[in-house]
FIKOLZA-1660 file (N, C-alpha, C; in steps of 0.1 Angstrom, whole numbers, plus 5000, padded with zeros to 4 digits):
% residues 130
   i   px   py   pz ch aa at
   1 6821 6253 9093  A  M  N
   1 6819 6264 9101  A  M CA
   1 6831 6273 9102  A  M  C
   2 6829 6285 9099  A  R  N
   2 6841 6295 9100  A  R CA
   2 6837 6306 9110  A  R  C
   3 6845 6307 9120  A  I  N
   3 6843 6317 9130  A  I CA
   3 6850 6330 9127  A  I  C
   4 6843 6341 9126  A  S  N
   4 6849 6354 9123  A  S CA
   4 6857 6360 9135  A  S  C
   5 6863 6371 9133  A  S  N
   5 6870 6378 9144  A  S CA
   5 6860 6382 9155  A  S  C
   6 6848 6385 9151  A  K  N
   6 6837 6388 9161  A  K CA
   6 6835 6377 9170  A  K  C
   7 6835 6365 9165  A  G  N
   7 6833 6353 9174  A  G CA
   7 6845 6351 9183  A  G  C
   8 6857 6352 9177  A  K  N
   8 6869 6350 9185  A  K CA
   8 6870 6361 9196  A  K  C
   9 6867 6373 9193  A  Y  N
   9 6868 6384 9203  A  Y CA
   9 6856 6383 9213  A  Y  C
  10 6845 6378 9209  A  A  N
  10 6834 6376 9218  A  A CA
  10 6837 6366 9229  A  A  C
  11 6844 6355 9225  A  L  N
  11 6849 6345 9234  A  L CA
  11 6859 6351 9244  A  L  C
  12 6868 6359 9238  A  E  N
  12 6879 6365 9246  A  E CA
  12 6872 6374 9257  A  E  C
  13 6862 6382 9253  A  L  N
  13 6855 6391 9262  A  L CA
  13 6848 6383 9273  A  L  C
  14 6841 6372 9269  A  M  N
  14 6834 6364 9279  A  M CA
  14 6843 6356 9288  A  M  C
  15 6855 6352 9283  A  V  N
  15 6865 6346 9292  A  V CA
  15 6870 6356 9302  A  V  C
  16 6872 6368 9298  A  Y  N
  16 6877 6378 9308  A  Y CA
  16 6866 6381 9318  A  Y  C
  17 6854 6382 9314  A  L  N
  17 6843 6385 9324  A  L CA
  17 6841 6372 9332  A  L  C
  18 6843 6360 9327  A  G  N
  18 6841 6348 9334  A  G CA
  18 6852 6347 9345  A  G  C
  19 6864 6351 9342  A  R  N
  19 6875 6350 9352  A  R CA
  19 6873 6360 9363  A  R  C
  20 6865 6371 9360  A  N  N
  20 6863 6381 9370  A  N CA
  20 6848 6381 9375  A  N  C
  21 6842 6370 9373  A  Y  N
  21 6828 6369 9377  A  Y CA
  21 6826 6371 9392  A  Y  C
  22 6816 6380 9395  A  G  N
  22 6814 6383 9409  A  G CA
  22 6821 6395 9415  A  G  C
  23 6830 6401 9406  A  K  N
  23 6838 6412 9410  A  K CA
  23 6832 6425 9406  A  K  C
  24 6820 6426 9401  A  G  N
  24 6814 6438 9396  A  G CA
  24 6817 6440 9382  A  G  C
  25 6813 6452 9377  A  S  N
  25 6815 6455 9363  A  S CA
  25 6829 6458 9359  A  S  C
  26 6832 6454 9347  A  I  N
  26 6846 6456 9342  A  I CA
  26 6845 6465 9330  A  I  C
  27 6854 6475 9329  A  S  N
  27 6854 6485 9318  A  S CA
  27 6859 6478 9306  A  S  C
  28 6855 6483 9294  A  I  N
  28 6859 6478 9281  A  I CA
  28 6874 6480 9279  A  I  C
  29 6879 6491 9285  A  S  N
  29 6894 6493 9283  A  S CA
  29 6902 6483 9291  A  S  C
  30 6897 6479 9303  A  E  N
  30 6904 6468 9310  A  E CA
  30 6903 6455 9303  A  E  C
  31 6892 6452 9297  A  I  N
  31 6890 6439 9290  A  I CA
  31 6899 6439 9278  A  I  C
  32 6900 6450 9270  A  T  N
  32 6908 6450 9258  A  T CA
  32 6923 6451 9261  A  T  C
  33 6926 6458 9271  A  G  N
  33 6941 6461 9273  A  G CA
  33 6947 6467 9261  A  G  C
  34 6958 6462 9257  A  D  N
  34 6965 6466 9245  A  D CA
  34 6963 6456 9233  A  D  C
  35 6954 6446 9235  A  S  N
  35 6953 6436 9226  A  S CA
  35 6942 6438 9215  A  S  C
  36 6932 6445 9218  A  F  N
  36 6921 6446 9209  A  F CA
  36 6916 6461 9208  A  F  C
  37 6910 6464 9197  A  S  N
  37 6904 6477 9195  A  S CA
  37 6892 6479 9204  A  S  C
  38 6892 6490 9211  A  I  N
  38 6881 6493 9220  A  I CA
  38 6868 6495 9213  A  I  C
  39 6868 6502 9202  A  K  N
  39 6856 6504 9194  A  K CA
  39 6850 6490 9189  A  K  C
  40 6859 6482 9184  A  Y  N
  40 6854 6469 9179  A  Y CA
  40 6849 6460 9191  A  Y  C
  41 6855 6461 9202  A  M  N
  41 6851 6453 9213  A  M CA
  41 6838 6459 9219  A  M  C
  42 6836 6472 9218  A  E  N
  42 6823 6478 9222  A  E CA
  42 6812 6473 9214  A  E  C
  43 6814 6472 9201  A  K  N
  43 6804 6467 9191  A  K CA
  43 6800 6452 9195  A  K  C
  44 6810 6444 9198  A  I  N
  44 6808 6430 9202  A  I CA
  44 6801 6429 9215  A  I  C
  45 6805 6438 9224  A  A  N
  45 6798 6438 9237  A  A CA
  45 6783 6442 9236  A  A  C
  46 6781 6451 9226  A  G  N
  46 6767 6455 9224  A  G CA
  46 6759 6443 9219  A  G  C
  47 6764 6435 9210  A  L  N
  47 6757 6423 9205  A  L CA
  47 6755 6413 9216  A  L  C
  48 6765 6411 9225  A  L  N
  48 6763 6402 9236  A  L CA
  48 6753 6407 9246  A  L  C
  49 6753 6420 9248  A  N  N
  49 6743 6426 9257  A  N CA
  49 6729 6425 9251  A  N  C
  50 6727 6427 9238  A  K  N
  50 6714 6426 9231  A  K CA
  50 6709 6412 9232  A  K  C
  51 6718 6402 9232  A  A  N
  51 6714 6388 9233  A  A CA
  51 6711 6384 9247  A  A  C
  52 6714 6393 9257  A  G  N
  52 6711 6390 9271  A  G CA
  52 6722 6382 9278  A  G  C
  53 6734 6381 9272  A  L  N
  53 6744 6373 9278  A  L CA
  53 6753 6381 9288  A  L  C
  54 6754 6394 9286  A  I  N
  54 6761 6403 9295  A  I CA
  54 6752 6415 9298  A  I  C
  55 6755 6422 9308  A  K  N
  55 6748 6434 9312  A  K CA
  55 6758 6446 9312  A  K  C
  56 6753 6457 9307  A  S  N
  56 6761 6469 9308  A  S CA
  56 6756 6478 9318  A  S  C
  57 6766 6485 9325  A  E  N
  57 6762 6494 9336  A  E CA
  57 6770 6507 9333  A  E  C
  58 6763 6518 9334  A  R  N
  58 6769 6531 9331  A  R CA
  58 6774 6537 9344  A  R  C
  59 6782 6548 9342  A  G  N
  59 6787 6555 9354  A  G CA
  59 6802 6553 9356  A  G  C
  60 6807 6559 9367  A  V  N
  60 6821 6558 9370  A  V CA
  60 6826 6544 9372  A  V  C
  61 6818 6536 9379  A  E  N
  61 6821 6522 9381  A  E CA
  61 6814 6512 9372  A  E  C
  62 6810 6518 9360  A  G  N
  62 6803 6510 9350  A  G CA
  62 6812 6501 9342  A  G  C
  63 6805 6494 9333  A  G  N
  63 6813 6484 9325  A  G CA
  63 6803 6473 9322  A  G  C
  64 6809 6461 9321  A  Y  N
  64 6802 6449 9317  A  Y CA
  64 6804 6438 9327  A  Y  C
  65 6793 6430 9328  A  K  N
  65 6794 6418 9336  A  K CA
  65 6785 6407 9331  A  K  C
  66 6788 6395 9335  A  L  N
  66 6779 6383 9331  A  L CA
  66 6766 6384 9338  A  L  C
  67 6756 6379 9332  A  V  N
  67 6742 6379 9338  A  V CA
  67 6740 6366 9346  A  V  C
  68 6748 6356 9343  A  K  N
  68 6747 6343 9350  A  K CA
  68 6760 6337 9352  A  K  C
  69 6761 6327 9360  A  D  N
  69 6773 6320 9363  A  D CA
  69 6780 6315 9350  A  D  C
  70 6793 6316 9349  A  P  N
  70 6800 6311 9337  A  P CA
  70 6797 6297 9333  A  P  C
  71 6794 6288 9342  A  S  N
  71 6791 6274 9339  A  S CA
  71 6778 6273 9331  A  S  C
  72 6770 6283 9331  A  E  N
  72 6757 6282 9324  A  E CA
  72 6757 6287 9310  A  E  C
  73 6769 6292 9305  A  Y  N
  73 6770 6297 9291  A  Y CA
  73 6776 6286 9283  A  Y  C
  74 6770 6283 9271  A  S  N
  74 6776 6274 9262  A  S CA
  74 6784 6282 9252  A  S  C
  75 6794 6276 9246  A  I  N
  75 6802 6283 9236  A  I CA
  75 6793 6286 9224  A  I  C
  76 6784 6277 9221  A  F  N
  76 6775 6279 9210  A  F CA
  76 6767 6291 9212  A  F  C
  77 6761 6294 9223  A  E  N
  77 6752 6305 9225  A  E CA
  77 6760 6318 9224  A  E  C
  78 6773 6318 9228  A  I  N
  78 6781 6330 9227  A  I CA
  78 6784 6333 9213  A  I  C
  79 6788 6323 9205  A  L  N
  79 6791 6325 9191  A  L CA
  79 6779 6328 9183  A  L  C
  80 6768 6322 9186  A  N  N
  80 6755 6324 9179  A  N CA
  80 6751 6339 9181  A  N  C
  81 6754 6345 9192  A  A  N
  81 6750 6359 9195  A  A CA
  81 6757 6369 9186  A  A  C
  82 6769 6365 9181  A  V  N
  82 6776 6375 9173  A  V CA
  82 6779 6371 9159  A  V  C
  83 6777 6359 9156  A  E  N
  83 6780 6354 9142  A  E CA
  83 6766 6354 9134  A  E  C
  84 6767 6356 9121  A  D  N
  84 6755 6357 9113  A  D CA
  84 6749 6343 9111  A  D  C
  85 6758 6333 9109  A  N  N
  85 6753 6319 9107  A  N CA
  85 6764 6310 9110  A  N  C
  86 6761 6300 9118  A  L  N
  86 6772 6290 9122  A  L CA
  86 6771 6278 9114  A  L  C
  87 6762 6277 9104  A  A  N
  87 6761 6265 9096  A  A CA
  87 6772 6265 9085  A  A  C
  88 6776 6253 9081  A  P  N
  88 6787 6252 9071  A  P CA
  88 6782 6258 9057  A  P  C
  89 6769 6257 9054  A  I  N
  89 6764 6263 9042  A  I CA
  89 6750 6269 9046  A  I  C
  90 6747 6280 9039  A  K  N
  90 6735 6288 9043  A  K CA
  90 6722 6280 9044  A  K  C
  91 6720 6271 9035  A  C  N
  91 6707 6264 9034  A  C CA
  91 6704 6255 9046  A  C  C
  92 6714 6252 9054  A  V  N
  92 6711 6244 9066  A  V CA
  92 6702 6251 9076  A  V  C
  93 6703 6264 9077  A  L  N
  93 6695 6271 9086  A  L CA
  93 6685 6280 9079  A  L  C
  94 6686 6281 9066  A  D  N
  94 6677 6290 9059  A  D CA
  94 6670 6282 9047  A  D  C
  95 6657 6278 9050  A  D  N
  95 6650 6270 9040  A  D CA
  95 6648 6277 9026  A  D  C
  96 6649 6291 9026  A  D  N
  96 6647 6298 9014  A  D CA
  96 6660 6300 9006  A  D  C
  97 6671 6295 9011  A  A  N
  97 6684 6298 9005  A  A CA
  97 6687 6289 8993  A  A  C
  98 6679 6278 8992  A  C  N
  98 6682 6269 8981  A  C CA
  98 6669 6263 8976  A  C  C
  99 6667 6263 8963  A  K  N
  99 6655 6257 8957  A  K CA
  99 6655 6242 8956  A  K  C
 100 6667 6236 8956  A  I  N
 100 6668 6221 8955  A  I CA
 100 6671 6214 8967  A  I  C
 101 6670 6221 8979  A  K  N
 101 6673 6215 8992  A  K CA
 101 6667 6201 8994  A  K  C
 102 6655 6199 8990  A  I  N
 102 6647 6187 8993  A  I CA
 102 6653 6175 8984  A  I  C
 103 6658 6178 8973  A  T  N
 103 6664 6168 8964  A  T CA
 103 6679 6167 8964  A  T  C
 104 6685 6177 8970  A  C  N
 104 6700 6178 8970  A  C CA
 104 6706 6166 8976  A  C  C
 105 6716 6160 8969  A  K  N
 105 6723 6148 8974  A  K CA
 105 6734 6152 8985  A  K  C
 106 6738 6164 8985  A  T  N
 106 6749 6168 8994  A  T CA
 106 6743 6174 9007  A  T  C
 107 6731 6179 9007  A  Y  N
 107 6725 6185 9019  A  Y CA
 107 6726 6177 9032  A  Y  C
 108 6723 6164 9031  A  P  N
 108 6724 6156 9044  A  P CA
 108 6738 6157 9050  A  P  C
 109 6749 6158 9042  A  I  N
 109 6762 6159 9048  A  I CA
 109 6764 6172 9055  A  I  C
 110 6760 6183 9049  A  W  N
 110 6761 6196 9055  A  W CA
 110 6752 6197 9068  A  W  C
 111 6740 6191 9067  A  D  N
 111 6732 6191 9079  A  D CA
 111 6738 6183 9090  A  D  C
 112 6743 6172 9087  A  E  N
 112 6749 6163 9098  A  E CA
 112 6761 6170 9104  A  E  C
 113 6769 6176 9095  A  L  N
 113 6781 6183 9100  A  L CA
 113 6777 6195 9109  A  L  C
 114 6767 6202 9106  A  Y  N
 114 6762 6213 9114  A  Y CA
 114 6758 6207 9128  A  Y  C
 115 6750 6197 9128  A  E  N
 115 6745 6191 9140  A  E CA
 115 6757 6186 9149  A  E  C
 116 6767 6180 9143  A  I  N
 116 6779 6176 9151  A  I CA
 116 6786 6188 9157  A  I  C
 117 6788 6198 9149  A  E  N
 117 6795 6210 9154  A  E CA
 117 6787 6217 9164  A  E  C
 118 6774 6219 9162  A  A  N
 118 6766 6226 9172  A  A CA
 118 6765 6218 9185  A  A  C
 119 6764 6205 9184  A  K  N
 119 6764 6197 9197  A  K CA
 119 6777 6199 9204  A  K  C
 120 6788 6198 9197  A  F  N
 120 6801 6200 9204  A  F CA
 120 6802 6214 9211  A  F  C
 121 6798 6224 9204  A  L  N
 121 6798 6238 9210  A  L CA
 121 6788 6240 9221  A  L  C
 122 6777 6233 9220  A  K  N
 122 6766 6234 9231  A  K CA
 122 6771 6227 9243  A  K  C
 123 6779 6216 9241  A  D  N
 123 6784 6208 9253  A  D CA
 123 6796 6215 9260  A  D  C
 124 6803 6224 9253  A  K  N
 124 6814 6231 9258  A  K CA
 124 6809 6244 9265  A  K  C
 125 6813 6245 9278  A  K  N
 125 6808 6256 9286  A  K CA
 125 6819 6267 9287  A  K  C
 126 6816 6279 9291  A  L  N
 126 6825 6289 9292  A  L CA
 126 6836 6285 9303  A  L  C
 127 6832 6278 9313  A  T  N
 127 6841 6274 9323  A  T CA
 127 6852 6264 9318  A  T  C
 128 6849 6258 9306  A  D  N
 128 6859 6249 9301  A  D CA
 128 6871 6256 9295  A  D  C
 129 6869 6269 9293  A  I  N
 129 6881 6276 9287  A  I CA
 129 6885 6288 9296  A  I  C
 130 6881 6288 9308  A  L  N
 130 6885 6298 9318  A  L CA
 130 6899 6295 9323  A  L  C
% end
């Protein structure tokens, strides 16, 4: 499993919102500070919003906020919202990706690795990294 910068920044965004949970909406410029590109973070926030993990609010006091308590978010669901595929190889999640999947001798290793990694990330909650 390789996590892209989208996944890394999505976690950073969610950690910031988690630390400020219950304080209202937070602007993207406050979240990014001087550390991240505002445009890139807006794109990531859009993906998280589309996945229903955060809510965007317009207006003077607009911004982003979590839709549920930080303890209810798994790291897996956050990463899964922004990453194309969390599996170590494409055929683990895409049956059409490989014609020899059924007879492949290495497939069970990749499938087991994905299950271990997914379980680990599903067990880790946002509150574990706040």
